[in-house]
Backbone as a chain_set.jsonl record, in Angstrom:
{"seq": "MRKVLNHGLLALALTLVGAACKSDSGESNPPEGESAGAGAASGAGADAGGGQPAAQGGAAGGTTAEVDLMKSDPDRFIAPEISHSKGAAGGIVLLWPRIIPASAVAEAKPLAAQIQQRLGAVAQRALPGRPIDVRPDPERVCPRGGCDGMPVNVVFSRNGNACVVVAVIGSPGETPQRLVPWAGVITLRSDTVPFRDPPESQITVKDFIPCDQLLKVMTDNESFVEAAIRAMAPQ", "coords": {"N": [[72.126, 48.988, 138.338], [74.504, 48.754, 136.345], [73.042, 49.703, 134.203], [72.757, 52.51, 135.022], [75.326, 53.252, 135.366], [76.693, 53.019, 132.599], [74.921, 55.015, 131.31], [76.093, 57.187, 132.675], [78.714, 57.052, 132.132], [78.535, 57.352, 129.507], [77.624, 60.425, 129.481], [80.027, 61.734, 130.852], [81.996, 60.996, 129.292], [81.339, 62.689, 126.492], [81.471, 65.307, 128.146], [84.193, 64.913, 128.309], [84.969, 65.536, 126.121], [84.256, 67.39, 125.406], [85.878, 68.841, 126.723], [88.301, 69.227, 125.358], [88.525, 71.523, 123.675], [90.005, 74.874, 123.474], [89.331, 77.936, 125.107], [89.171, 81.614, 125.454], [89.24, 82.016, 128.155], [91.757, 81.108, 129.826], [91.322, 78.5, 130.579], [89.785, 75.638, 129.687], [86.604, 75.131, 128.155], [85.362, 75.597, 130.434], [84.013, 73.603, 133.988], [81.711, 74.422, 135.105], [80.063, 75.687, 133.498], [80.504, 78.658, 132.842], [80.793, 80.932, 130.237], [83.588, 81.885, 127.906], [83.63, 84.47, 128.202], [83.421, 84.577, 131.078], [84.062, 86.533, 133.117], [83.396, 89.161, 132.292], [80.828, 89.934, 133.544], [81.526, 91.324, 135.699], [82.726, 93.49, 134.431], [83.377, 94.97, 131.2], [85.71, 93.514, 129.024], [87.245, 92.103, 130.937], [89.625, 90.037, 132.332], [89.606, 86.836, 132.331], [91.796, 85.51, 132.986], [93.024, 86.087, 135.622], [94.673, 88.234, 135.208], [94.994, 92.048, 134.349], [92.302, 93.858, 133.114], [91.407, 94.694, 129.553], [92.275, 98.053, 128.321], [89.539, 100.667, 129.188], [89.115, 103.012, 128.038], [90.1, 103.169, 125.21], [93.183, 104.446, 123.435], [94.103, 106.077, 125.411], [94.346, 104.657, 127.453], [92.122, 104.302, 129.679], [89.808, 105.724, 131.525], [90.181, 107.669, 134.041], [88.817, 107.095, 136.654], [88.494, 104.369, 136.096], [90.886, 103.712, 136.307], [91.514, 103.992, 138.884], [89.402, 102.461, 140.115], [90.527, 99.58, 139.775], [92.747, 99.67, 141.074], [91.961, 100.377, 143.549], [90.315, 98.143, 143.729], [91.073, 94.946, 142.433], [89.993, 92.244, 142.364], [87.824, 92.681, 141.188], [87.595, 92.58, 138.494], [88.328, 89.857, 137.634], [87.465, 86.659, 136.815], [85.018, 84.703, 138.15], [85.669, 82.192, 138.393], [88.351, 81.902, 139.196], [90.631, 81.853, 141.486], [90.924, 84.107, 143.921], [92.97, 84.66, 145.723], [96.207, 84.083, 145.862], [97.111, 82.422, 147.998], [99.613, 81.61, 150.612], [103.429, 81.333, 150.274], [104.97, 78.601, 150.739], [102.698, 77.266, 151.527], [99.462, 76.183, 151.19], [96.94, 75.899, 148.503], [93.945, 75.402, 148.971], [91.5, 74.585, 146.62], [88.231, 74.847, 144.827], [86.17, 71.946, 144.226], [86.316, 70.797, 140.562], [83.374, 70.395, 139.019], [81.742, 68.051, 137.304], [79.314, 66.778, 135.016], [78.433, 70.157, 133.405], [75.304, 70.182, 134.31], [75.567, 68.947, 136.511], [76.061, 70.546, 138.263], [74.551, 71.934, 140.262], [73.091, 69.652, 142.078], [75.671, 68.217, 143.086], [76.698, 70.136, 144.196], [77.014, 70.137, 147.344], [77.784, 67.473, 148.381], [80.241, 68.149, 147.137], [81.568, 70.119, 148.749], [82.043, 68.239, 151.059], [83.69, 66.724, 150.078], [85.728, 68.719, 149.064], [86.429, 69.527, 152.019], [87.289, 67.132, 153.061], [89.564, 66.435, 151.413], [91.306, 68.938, 152.559], [91.963, 67.599, 154.854], [93.491, 65.469, 154.334], [95.4, 66.693, 153.334], [96.225, 68.578, 155.376], [97.655, 66.478, 156.928], [99.687, 65.634, 155.561], [101.306, 67.59, 155.355], [101.762, 69.01, 158.037], [101.651, 71.629, 159.687], [101.422, 73.471, 157.797], [100.072, 76.511, 156.337], [96.678, 76.685, 155.214], [94.968, 77.794, 152.398], [91.566, 77.996, 152.034], [89.501, 78.267, 149.301], [86.478, 79.509, 148.16], [83.492, 78.343, 146.405], [82.771, 79.66, 143.164], [85.707, 78.829, 143.113], [88.392, 77.662, 141.243], [90.85, 77.306, 139.909], [94.107, 78.513, 139.696], [95.496, 81.854, 139.255], [96.603, 83.195, 136.507], [100.478, 83.04, 135.943], [100.464, 81.198, 138.172], [99.906, 79.778, 141.785], [100.942, 81.282, 144.801], [100.751, 79.053, 147.352], [100.977, 75.744, 147.081], [98.431, 74.193, 144.907], [95.782, 72.557, 145.388], [93.139, 69.947, 144.51], [90.241, 68.834, 143.283], [88.619, 66.82, 140.73], [85.732, 66.428, 139.991], [83.045, 64.138, 139.261], [79.381, 63.819, 138.952], [76.8, 61.813, 138.449], [73.352, 61.152, 138.842], [73.287, 58.982, 140.878], [75.958, 58.102, 140.743], [79.329, 58.408, 140.66], [82.393, 60.002, 140.385], [85.692, 60.46, 141.29], [89.196, 62.547, 141.034], [92.029, 63.395, 142.438], [93.735, 66.17, 142.218], [97.064, 67.231, 142.099], [99.008, 70.248, 142.545], [102.036, 72.192, 142.096], [103.803, 75.558, 143.529], [103.514, 78.05, 141.219], [103.061, 78.154, 137.884], [102.87, 75.185, 136.902], [103.417, 71.524, 135.882], [100.347, 69.511, 136.813], [99.472, 67.166, 139.0], [97.462, 64.002, 138.238], [95.728, 61.755, 140.636], [93.779, 58.817, 140.513], [91.211, 58.453, 142.812], [88.534, 58.293, 143.284], [86.701, 55.506, 141.984], [86.925, 53.454, 139.061], [89.516, 54.154, 137.041], [91.01, 55.346, 134.055], [94.112, 56.767, 133.133], [95.189, 59.379, 130.833], [97.385, 60.504, 130.705], [99.307, 60.949, 133.385], [100.19, 63.519, 134.597], [99.207, 66.841, 133.936], [99.617, 69.848, 132.071], [100.054, 73.327, 133.414], [96.951, 74.852, 133.757], [95.564, 73.796, 132.057], [92.688, 71.183, 131.105], [92.162, 68.864, 133.313], [90.614, 67.076, 133.281], [90.451, 66.232, 130.829], [92.316, 64.408, 130.542], [91.37, 62.337, 131.585], [89.577, 58.863, 131.13], [86.961, 57.283, 132.351], [86.484, 54.105, 133.413], [84.427, 52.962, 135.263], [81.979, 53.828, 137.665], [81.2, 54.808, 140.977], [78.884, 54.144, 143.558], [77.347, 57.123, 145.003], [76.749, 57.37, 147.491], [78.543, 55.763, 148.208], [80.961, 56.971, 148.584], [82.541, 58.893, 150.124], [83.402, 57.14, 152.02], [84.651, 55.246, 150.192], [86.863, 56.697, 149.489], [88.297, 57.698, 151.749], [89.507, 55.002, 152.162], [91.295, 55.374, 150.149], [92.849, 57.348, 150.48], [95.438, 57.336, 151.31], [97.018, 57.192, 148.949], [96.193, 59.91, 147.786], [97.711, 61.666, 149.781], [100.344, 61.11, 149.759], [101.291, 61.805, 147.344], [100.851, 64.502, 147.59], [102.576, 65.186, 149.326], [104.905, 64.438, 148.101], [104.744, 66.459, 145.726], [105.152, 68.993, 146.77], [106.798, 71.793, 148.022], [110.588, 71.761, 148.86]], "CA": [[73.086, 49.909, 138.709], [75.001, 48.83, 135.471], [72.747, 50.665, 133.258], [73.185, 53.778, 135.495], [77.093, 53.794, 135.425], [76.86, 52.996, 131.598], [74.928, 56.152, 131.168], [77.023, 58.231, 133.416], [80.064, 56.997, 131.545], [78.785, 57.942, 128.319], [77.352, 61.767, 129.693], [81.103, 62.231, 130.947], [82.793, 61.146, 127.709], [80.722, 63.498, 125.875], [82.006, 66.267, 128.719], [85.897, 65.256, 128.112], [85.115, 65.727, 124.362], [84.215, 69.292, 124.561], [86.455, 69.628, 127.694], [89.467, 69.529, 124.643], [88.236, 72.918, 122.874], [90.402, 76.003, 124.305], [88.364, 79.224, 125.5], [89.515, 82.596, 125.733], [89.502, 82.517, 129.703], [92.717, 80.253, 129.827], [91.106, 77.545, 131.005], [89.041, 74.99, 128.817], [85.704, 74.54, 128.617], [84.62, 75.363, 132.333], [83.394, 72.747, 134.282], [80.16, 74.68, 135.498], [79.388, 76.229, 132.127], [80.843, 79.626, 132.564], [81.427, 81.05, 128.947], [85.025, 82.166, 127.446], [83.8, 85.937, 128.963], [83.033, 84.773, 132.268], [84.622, 87.879, 133.775], [82.523, 90.436, 131.594], [80.134, 90.174, 134.496], [82.071, 92.57, 136.489], [83.115, 94.959, 133.576], [83.912, 94.539, 129.679], [87.374, 93.53, 128.783], [87.674, 91.313, 131.964], [90.638, 88.883, 132.415], [89.492, 85.836, 133.291], [92.721, 84.558, 133.488], [93.228, 86.885, 136.651], [95.213, 89.96, 135.125], [94.235, 93.083, 134.324], [91.485, 93.845, 131.849], [91.53, 95.388, 128.278], [91.888, 99.304, 128.533], [88.161, 100.777, 128.17], [89.44, 104.478, 127.608], [90.783, 103.177, 124.006], [94.378, 104.815, 123.091], [94.091, 107.024, 126.422], [94.152, 103.533, 128.859], [91.046, 103.962, 130.301], [89.378, 106.97, 132.844], [90.732, 108.094, 135.499], [87.774, 106.633, 137.548], [88.392, 103.349, 135.8], [92.235, 103.297, 136.75], [91.226, 104.149, 140.585], [88.811, 101.377, 140.611], [91.075, 98.695, 139.205], [93.791, 99.531, 141.911], [91.185, 99.765, 144.669], [89.203, 96.667, 143.974], [91.632, 94.817, 141.518], [89.457, 91.404, 142.288], [86.591, 92.807, 140.574], [87.953, 92.006, 137.086], [88.721, 88.779, 138.052], [86.19, 85.748, 136.291], [84.477, 84.064, 139.353], [86.437, 80.817, 138.79], [89.935, 82.426, 139.162], [91.412, 81.958, 142.575], [91.478, 85.738, 144.438], [94.267, 84.789, 146.684], [97.79, 83.01, 145.517], [98.067, 81.542, 149.175], [101.07, 81.978, 151.418], [104.54, 80.873, 149.787], [104.804, 77.293, 151.51], [101.631, 76.883, 152.147], [98.514, 75.083, 150.201], [95.538, 76.505, 148.258], [92.692, 74.348, 149.07], [90.536, 75.107, 145.937], [87.124, 74.307, 144.768], [86.059, 71.153, 142.83], [85.734, 70.566, 139.663], [82.682, 69.625, 139.345], [81.158, 68.134, 135.552], [79.118, 67.8, 134.072], [78.07, 71.525, 133.985], [74.511, 69.703, 134.531], [75.32, 68.319, 138.015], [76.546, 71.481, 139.72], [73.412, 72.136, 141.524], [72.88, 68.695, 142.631], [76.68, 67.82, 143.526], [77.814, 71.282, 145.553], [76.498, 69.524, 148.97], [78.847, 66.682, 148.21], [81.617, 68.912, 146.58], [81.775, 70.704, 149.947], [82.31, 67.281, 151.958], [85.017, 66.379, 149.607], [87.208, 69.55, 149.74], [87.19, 69.437, 153.252], [88.491, 65.784, 153.288], [91.318, 66.754, 150.953], [92.264, 69.874, 153.278], [92.341, 66.953, 156.284], [94.465, 64.841, 153.915], [97.169, 67.951, 153.076], [97.125, 68.957, 156.737], [98.205, 65.543, 157.442], [100.836, 65.02, 154.184], [102.022, 68.82, 155.249], [101.204, 69.517, 159.276], [101.749, 72.961, 160.154], [101.919, 74.43, 156.673], [98.82, 77.438, 156.166], [95.658, 76.042, 154.218], [93.728, 78.999, 152.39], [90.557, 77.522, 151.547], [88.77, 78.999, 148.242], [85.155, 79.225, 147.743], [82.791, 77.918, 145.307], [83.67, 78.31, 142.398], [87.059, 79.216, 142.753], [88.804, 76.222, 141.381], [91.836, 77.664, 139.285], [95.102, 79.611, 139.851], [95.391, 82.707, 138.435], [98.172, 83.292, 135.438], [101.223, 83.236, 137.279], [100.653, 80.003, 139.434], [99.755, 80.235, 142.977], [101.919, 81.338, 145.608], [101.082, 78.243, 147.503], [100.49, 74.538, 146.417], [97.152, 74.361, 144.748], [95.266, 71.146, 145.815], [91.832, 70.109, 144.334], [90.05, 67.092, 142.606], [87.804, 66.585, 139.547], [84.228, 65.451, 140.379], [81.874, 63.798, 138.015], [78.152, 62.771, 139.341], [75.388, 61.412, 137.307], [72.535, 60.66, 139.968], [74.059, 58.336, 142.313], [76.904, 57.758, 140.051], [80.195, 59.653, 141.17], [83.982, 59.858, 140.529], [86.587, 61.753, 142.065], [90.663, 62.295, 140.914], [92.923, 64.601, 142.964], [94.645, 67.514, 141.279], [97.414, 67.942, 143.1], [100.259, 70.943, 141.767], [103.4, 73.163, 142.931], [103.532, 76.644, 143.236], [103.795, 78.989, 140.146], [102.958, 77.802, 136.539], [103.945, 74.006, 137.267], [102.419, 70.942, 135.518], [100.012, 69.159, 137.895], [99.32, 65.805, 138.723], [96.593, 63.202, 138.834], [95.779, 60.661, 141.369], [92.641, 58.546, 140.799], [90.864, 58.672, 144.148], [87.455, 56.952, 144.001], [86.214, 55.078, 140.853], [87.815, 53.077, 137.922], [90.121, 55.152, 135.86], [92.294, 55.375, 133.012], [94.826, 58.719, 132.843], [96.151, 59.078, 129.378], [98.729, 61.186, 131.414], [99.337, 61.108, 134.744], [99.909, 64.954, 134.498], [98.66, 67.774, 132.913], [100.011, 71.421, 132.052], [99.282, 74.431, 134.048], [95.573, 75.52, 133.763], [94.984, 72.717, 130.812], [91.448, 71.085, 131.934], [92.536, 67.838, 134.14], [89.662, 66.014, 132.797], [90.938, 65.76, 129.356], [93.339, 63.151, 130.518], [90.789, 61.207, 132.524], [88.699, 58.291, 131.424], [86.131, 56.908, 133.628], [85.903, 52.767, 133.467], [83.472, 52.694, 136.194], [81.418, 54.721, 138.335], [80.908, 54.074, 142.325], [77.687, 55.086, 144.303], [78.019, 58.114, 145.398], [76.583, 57.245, 148.894], [79.557, 55.338, 149.327], [81.832, 57.747, 147.901], [83.713, 59.311, 151.356], [84.361, 55.617, 152.496], [86.176, 54.85, 149.182], [87.822, 58.128, 149.4], [88.826, 57.247, 153.047], [90.387, 53.984, 151.933], [92.357, 55.153, 149.176], [93.355, 58.67, 150.661], [97.072, 57.273, 151.518], [98.003, 57.512, 147.615], [96.688, 61.379, 147.553], [98.491, 62.209, 150.72], [101.576, 60.858, 149.541], [101.349, 62.427, 146.26], [100.772, 65.967, 148.065], [104.001, 65.107, 149.782], [106.12, 64.422, 146.785], [104.839, 67.595, 144.963], [105.366, 69.901, 148.116], [108.16, 72.45, 147.667], [110.897, 71.698, 149.858]], "C": [[74.068, 50.134, 137.628], [74.949, 49.731, 134.322], [72.801, 52.278, 133.966], [74.388, 54.554, 135.068], [76.843, 53.675, 133.935], [76.465, 54.374, 131.222], [75.521, 57.428, 131.464], [78.442, 58.122, 132.611], [79.756, 57.847, 130.134], [78.579, 59.774, 128.549], [79.161, 62.436, 130.07], [82.373, 62.405, 129.738], [82.529, 62.239, 126.714], [81.098, 64.682, 126.417], [83.348, 66.755, 128.335], [85.927, 65.385, 126.679], [85.262, 66.985, 124.371], [85.274, 69.867, 125.856], [88.063, 70.139, 126.758], [89.524, 70.58, 124.019], [89.117, 74.216, 123.989], [89.358, 77.328, 124.239], [89.495, 80.042, 125.646], [89.747, 82.843, 127.394], [90.775, 81.909, 130.132], [92.465, 78.854, 130.482], [90.057, 76.647, 129.713], [87.831, 74.687, 128.977], [85.006, 74.52, 130.265], [84.223, 74.509, 132.79], [82.025, 73.207, 134.347], [79.381, 75.722, 134.826], [79.4, 77.903, 132.076], [81.11, 79.898, 131.054], [82.803, 81.674, 129.246], [84.755, 83.928, 128.294], [83.398, 86.06, 130.135], [83.093, 86.087, 133.022], [83.707, 89.023, 133.445], [81.251, 90.552, 132.564], [80.243, 91.133, 135.455], [83.062, 93.407, 135.625], [84.034, 94.505, 132.146], [85.426, 94.516, 129.867], [87.747, 92.985, 129.903], [88.396, 90.346, 131.668], [90.168, 87.793, 133.286], [90.729, 84.968, 133.544], [93.596, 85.631, 134.889], [94.258, 88.094, 136.47], [94.249, 91.046, 135.106], [93.244, 93.362, 132.99], [92.112, 95.161, 131.082], [91.563, 97.148, 129.093], [90.851, 99.81, 128.085], [88.103, 102.198, 127.607], [90.174, 104.478, 125.824], [92.162, 103.674, 124.447], [94.92, 105.361, 124.545], [94.492, 105.988, 127.604], [93.177, 104.092, 129.692], [90.611, 105.659, 131.099], [90.021, 106.887, 133.807], [89.773, 107.354, 136.877], [88.015, 105.153, 137.425], [89.93, 102.285, 136.603], [92.243, 102.735, 138.462], [90.769, 102.879, 140.957], [89.291, 100.058, 140.492], [92.516, 98.593, 140.221], [93.177, 99.531, 143.46], [90.54, 98.606, 144.887], [89.938, 95.687, 142.716], [90.864, 92.988, 141.218], [88.363, 91.74, 141.225], [86.742, 92.452, 138.986], [88.472, 90.697, 136.919], [87.665, 87.8, 137.385], [85.98, 85.086, 137.407], [85.518, 82.497, 139.57], [87.477, 80.602, 138.978], [90.011, 82.263, 140.679], [91.585, 83.398, 143.032], [92.606, 85.4, 145.326], [95.302, 83.661, 146.18], [97.909, 82.452, 146.667], [99.423, 81.851, 149.52], [102.168, 81.119, 150.786], [104.718, 79.803, 151.416], [103.978, 76.439, 152.383], [100.424, 76.131, 151.229], [97.464, 75.998, 150.009], [94.85, 75.73, 148.308], [91.668, 74.642, 147.914], [89.273, 74.282, 145.373], [87.015, 73.433, 144.127], [85.725, 71.366, 141.814], [85.106, 70.057, 138.982], [82.194, 69.606, 137.588], [80.199, 66.628, 135.957], [78.393, 69.084, 134.463], [76.449, 71.169, 134.475], [74.027, 69.36, 135.671], [75.712, 69.465, 138.905], [75.787, 71.645, 140.681], [73.699, 71.007, 142.632], [74.529, 68.409, 143.362], [77.642, 69.144, 144.582], [77.574, 70.688, 147.076], [77.769, 68.604, 149.022], [80.115, 67.145, 148.063], [82.092, 69.438, 147.904], [82.125, 69.729, 150.898], [83.949, 67.465, 151.549], [86.32, 67.446, 149.581], [87.455, 69.632, 151.151], [87.669, 67.931, 153.72], [89.632, 65.701, 152.579], [91.743, 67.869, 151.781], [92.819, 68.857, 154.39], [93.562, 66.036, 155.692], [95.954, 65.838, 153.876], [97.289, 68.003, 154.038], [97.977, 67.902, 157.374], [99.619, 65.231, 156.579], [101.755, 66.399, 154.539], [101.556, 69.49, 156.285], [102.187, 71.064, 159.378], [101.581, 73.864, 158.861], [100.212, 75.253, 156.677], [97.78, 76.782, 155.28], [94.674, 77.451, 153.299], [92.77, 78.449, 151.264], [89.538, 78.308, 150.568], [87.481, 78.561, 148.082], [84.735, 78.618, 146.758], [82.772, 79.572, 144.588], [85.434, 78.803, 142.385], [88.052, 77.947, 142.944], [89.966, 76.122, 140.346], [92.621, 78.483, 139.475], [94.931, 80.48, 138.843], [96.927, 82.762, 137.735], [99.018, 83.889, 136.538], [101.472, 81.997, 138.141], [99.953, 80.748, 140.68], [100.863, 80.488, 143.524], [102.135, 79.789, 146.831], [100.92, 77.169, 146.659], [99.479, 74.272, 145.897], [96.65, 72.558, 144.394], [93.84, 70.934, 144.987], [91.323, 68.71, 143.595], [88.828, 67.718, 141.332], [86.689, 65.815, 140.129], [83.098, 65.347, 139.554], [80.803, 63.109, 139.106], [77.132, 63.202, 138.508], [74.44, 60.664, 138.102], [73.172, 60.326, 140.969], [75.096, 57.408, 142.126], [78.241, 58.478, 140.397], [81.655, 59.056, 140.815], [84.848, 61.019, 140.97], [88.162, 61.304, 141.635], [90.942, 63.363, 141.574], [93.635, 64.93, 142.153], [95.713, 67.756, 141.723], [98.98, 68.869, 142.265], [101.159, 71.521, 142.597], [102.848, 74.582, 142.484], [103.968, 77.408, 141.447], [103.249, 77.895, 138.81], [103.663, 76.243, 136.209], [102.642, 73.114, 136.546], [101.576, 70.158, 136.79], [99.408, 67.482, 137.675], [98.219, 64.962, 139.408], [96.578, 61.789, 139.401], [94.172, 60.284, 141.554], [92.05, 58.277, 142.516], [89.912, 57.379, 144.295], [86.82, 56.592, 142.256], [87.218, 54.349, 140.17], [88.014, 53.85, 136.694], [91.028, 54.81, 135.074], [92.749, 56.416, 132.828], [95.484, 58.245, 131.209], [97.52, 59.749, 129.521], [98.317, 61.248, 132.576], [99.421, 62.955, 135.392], [99.546, 65.703, 133.218], [99.17, 68.796, 133.246], [99.357, 72.156, 132.874], [97.875, 74.986, 133.392], [94.965, 74.608, 132.074], [94.058, 72.122, 131.976], [92.051, 69.815, 132.412], [91.704, 66.837, 133.611], [89.708, 65.84, 131.613], [91.7, 64.615, 129.161], [92.844, 62.069, 131.172], [89.57, 60.401, 131.542], [87.876, 57.222, 132.287], [85.717, 55.457, 132.918], [84.287, 52.074, 134.079], [83.213, 53.712, 136.911], [81.404, 54.145, 139.994], [79.529, 54.734, 142.44], [77.894, 56.212, 144.962], [77.489, 58.254, 147.021], [77.921, 56.582, 149.591], [81.029, 56.058, 149.153], [83.258, 58.56, 149.165], [84.162, 58.126, 151.9], [85.339, 55.405, 151.159], [87.322, 55.744, 149.13], [88.743, 57.83, 150.794], [89.767, 55.92, 152.797], [91.734, 54.23, 150.78], [93.66, 56.317, 149.313], [94.961, 58.392, 150.621], [97.934, 57.71, 149.971], [97.661, 59.024, 147.279], [97.696, 61.98, 148.425], [100.029, 61.816, 150.102], [102.401, 61.715, 148.099], [101.625, 64.262, 146.518], [102.302, 65.821, 148.812], [104.888, 65.394, 148.867], [105.71, 65.945, 145.858], [104.904, 68.718, 145.845], [106.68, 70.572, 147.83], [109.045, 72.432, 149.146], [111.746, 72.504, 150.644]], "O": [[74.609, 51.238, 137.563], [75.832, 50.295, 133.676], [72.897, 53.207, 133.165], [74.573, 55.702, 134.662], [76.643, 54.871, 133.719], [77.375, 55.094, 130.81], [75.503, 58.455, 130.785], [79.18, 59.103, 132.514], [80.472, 58.754, 129.708], [79.309, 60.486, 127.859], [79.494, 63.514, 129.577], [83.183, 63.274, 129.417], [83.493, 62.704, 126.105], [81.217, 65.538, 125.539], [83.778, 67.887, 128.113], [87.01, 65.327, 126.096], [86.033, 67.67, 123.7], [85.48, 71.071, 126.004], [88.813, 71.03, 127.156], [90.663, 70.841, 123.632], [88.782, 74.355, 125.166], [88.682, 77.552, 123.235], [90.611, 79.585, 125.894], [90.394, 83.81, 127.796], [90.967, 82.371, 131.257], [93.41, 78.169, 130.87], [89.656, 77.365, 128.797], [87.625, 73.931, 129.926], [84.395, 73.682, 130.927], [83.624, 73.995, 131.846], [81.15, 72.567, 133.764], [78.45, 76.407, 135.248], [78.534, 78.495, 131.433], [81.733, 78.979, 130.523], [83.204, 81.955, 130.376], [85.687, 84.462, 128.895], [83.02, 87.146, 130.575], [82.072, 86.591, 133.49], [83.306, 89.773, 134.335], [80.541, 91.499, 132.227], [79.295, 91.708, 135.988], [84.071, 93.925, 136.101], [85.088, 93.87, 132.115], [86.145, 95.214, 130.581], [88.898, 93.352, 130.136], [88.009, 89.628, 130.746], [90.241, 87.724, 134.513], [90.706, 83.915, 134.181], [94.821, 85.743, 134.871], [94.616, 88.806, 137.408], [93.122, 91.088, 135.598], [93.625, 92.986, 131.882], [92.808, 96.103, 131.461], [91.012, 97.405, 130.163], [90.677, 99.746, 126.868], [87.214, 102.554, 126.833], [90.643, 105.484, 125.293], [92.489, 103.471, 125.616], [96.087, 105.115, 124.851], [94.938, 106.454, 128.652], [93.712, 104.439, 130.745], [91.4, 106.6, 131.022], [90.382, 105.843, 134.351], [90.277, 107.193, 137.988], [87.821, 104.499, 138.45], [90.089, 101.159, 137.073], [92.672, 101.732, 139.033], [91.328, 102.181, 141.803], [88.597, 99.21, 141.053], [93.259, 97.613, 140.161], [93.682, 98.903, 144.39], [90.244, 98.123, 145.979], [89.15, 95.669, 141.771], [91.072, 92.443, 140.135], [88.117, 90.869, 140.39], [85.751, 92.013, 138.403], [89.129, 90.501, 135.897], [86.598, 88.41, 137.454], [87.073, 84.739, 137.854], [85.917, 81.959, 140.603], [87.915, 79.452, 139.015], [88.998, 82.794, 141.135], [92.507, 83.976, 142.456], [93.219, 86.433, 145.597], [95.039, 82.459, 146.179], [98.932, 81.768, 146.694], [100.245, 82.311, 148.727], [101.806, 79.944, 150.734], [104.634, 80.102, 152.607], [104.131, 75.588, 153.259], [100.918, 75.335, 150.43], [97.032, 76.749, 150.883], [95.075, 74.941, 147.391], [90.66, 75.092, 148.459], [89.318, 73.056, 145.474], [87.665, 73.574, 143.091], [84.778, 72.146, 141.716], [85.596, 69.251, 138.191], [82.208, 70.558, 136.808], [80.357, 65.775, 136.831], [77.831, 69.208, 135.551], [76.127, 72.071, 135.249], [72.857, 69.331, 136.053], [75.698, 69.368, 140.132], [76.144, 71.551, 141.855], [74.283, 71.186, 143.701], [74.375, 68.428, 144.583], [78.651, 69.113, 145.286], [78.349, 71.146, 147.915], [78.741, 68.977, 149.679], [81.053, 66.688, 148.716], [83.247, 69.091, 148.15], [82.646, 70.284, 151.865], [84.921, 67.953, 152.124], [87.481, 67.211, 149.914], [88.61, 69.797, 151.543], [88.379, 67.743, 154.708], [90.604, 65.042, 152.948], [92.974, 67.828, 151.777], [93.928, 69.077, 154.877], [94.54, 65.832, 156.411], [97.104, 65.66, 154.277], [98.395, 67.589, 154.387], [98.858, 68.186, 158.186], [100.525, 64.576, 157.094], [102.895, 66.407, 154.076], [100.936, 70.521, 156.023], [103.366, 71.213, 159.059], [101.631, 75.081, 159.042], [99.238, 74.575, 157.006], [98.359, 76.187, 154.372], [93.676, 77.915, 153.852], [92.981, 78.41, 150.052], [88.714, 79.02, 151.143], [87.252, 77.368, 147.88], [85.625, 78.219, 146.008], [82.76, 80.565, 145.316], [86.073, 79.052, 141.363], [88.433, 77.38, 143.968], [90.171, 75.01, 139.859], [92.088, 79.592, 139.499], [94.402, 80.201, 137.767], [98.018, 82.481, 138.23], [98.777, 84.657, 137.47], [102.535, 81.806, 138.732], [99.544, 81.909, 140.683], [101.885, 80.066, 142.984], [103.257, 79.415, 147.171], [100.713, 77.433, 145.475], [99.031, 73.635, 146.851], [97.01, 71.731, 143.557], [93.324, 72.033, 144.782], [92.026, 67.713, 143.426], [88.382, 68.859, 141.215], [86.793, 64.711, 140.663], [82.346, 66.258, 139.21], [81.09, 62.204, 139.889], [76.726, 64.27, 138.051], [74.634, 59.449, 138.115], [73.6, 61.074, 141.849], [75.326, 56.383, 142.769], [77.932, 59.669, 140.356], [81.979, 57.875, 140.947], [84.623, 62.229, 140.953], [88.529, 60.135, 141.754], [90.224, 64.351, 141.421], [94.199, 64.178, 141.358], [95.667, 68.96, 141.973], [99.815, 68.275, 141.583], [101.07, 71.357, 143.814], [101.997, 74.872, 141.643], [104.862, 76.928, 140.75], [103.107, 76.713, 139.122], [104.66, 76.067, 135.51], [101.464, 73.465, 136.491], [102.189, 70.189, 137.857], [99.063, 66.857, 136.671], [97.955, 65.0, 140.61], [97.18, 60.837, 138.904], [93.389, 60.902, 142.276], [92.875, 57.821, 143.307], [90.03, 56.278, 144.831], [86.558, 57.511, 141.48], [88.379, 54.497, 140.551], [87.271, 54.14, 135.756], [91.865, 53.964, 135.387], [92.004, 57.265, 132.339], [95.991, 57.236, 130.721], [98.49, 59.641, 128.771], [97.166, 61.543, 132.898], [98.836, 63.427, 136.367], [99.557, 65.398, 132.026], [99.345, 69.033, 134.441], [98.2, 71.87, 133.179], [98.0, 75.627, 132.348], [94.092, 74.967, 131.284], [94.23, 72.265, 133.186], [92.823, 69.542, 131.493], [92.158, 65.698, 133.505], [88.802, 65.121, 131.193], [91.829, 63.954, 128.131], [93.485, 61.041, 131.392], [88.642, 61.11, 131.154], [88.495, 56.325, 132.859], [84.851, 55.433, 132.044], [83.474, 51.246, 133.669], [84.052, 54.612, 136.95], [81.627, 52.942, 140.137], [79.087, 55.607, 141.693], [78.917, 56.174, 145.647], [77.847, 59.222, 147.691], [78.332, 56.662, 150.749], [82.066, 55.59, 149.623], [84.472, 58.671, 148.994], [85.335, 58.063, 152.265], [86.569, 55.414, 151.189], [88.477, 55.494, 148.783], [89.966, 57.77, 150.668], [90.86, 55.94, 153.363], [92.752, 53.556, 150.615], [94.761, 56.373, 148.767], [95.695, 59.138, 149.973], [99.011, 58.293, 149.842], [98.5, 59.621, 146.605], [98.516, 62.757, 147.938], [100.815, 62.76, 150.183], [103.566, 62.068, 147.921], [102.335, 65.028, 145.865], [103.083, 66.742, 148.573], [105.56, 66.424, 148.808], [106.683, 66.456, 145.303], [104.5, 69.686, 145.201], [107.617, 69.893, 147.408], [108.612, 72.843, 150.222], [111.959, 72.213, 151.821]]}, "num_chains": 1, "name": "protein.A"}
């Protein structure tokens, strides 16, 4: 198992080095491998940060049809990883996990869904009665300007049967996010990260845990995540 963990640590280290490089999408090296132009799949000039696209009709500001389309379907111009909902004021936005490395995305998705569900249960217990907006795969980051609800998320790394989870807890708007180790042995360069900066850039993994023990370890440690959610919640 030690040999597997060492290989996983090396893979994550390489991923974190790459994550330090900024991309034009407003998010550094998106974990699932989208390029800086991810929003282009929905239309040229798409704003991956969740704003409006650049005008397509030159100085005239775009054709009438394009303007009408933007008004009728604004989500068409948002990159896939950006949440298409800001949530409700006073509520919670439960984002899709940030999965790293990109090569593990397909294998990690079933467990990522369980992790998201577990985080939602912890958030409900921490803030009973608050509405929770559950975002689907791959919506893992708030749009520019931030969410109206408080965003909660995780960084989830998987390499074979070696796993690590770090909770990422934010407040509404463009506010720093707090990092809370949840499963695995982790050192943080900083326990907070600026809005929309990649949280994995602050994480150094010392040791992984077996993925088949992940949910049990998360249950044992979830009181720390619950306390962080309460602390970050608007009063």
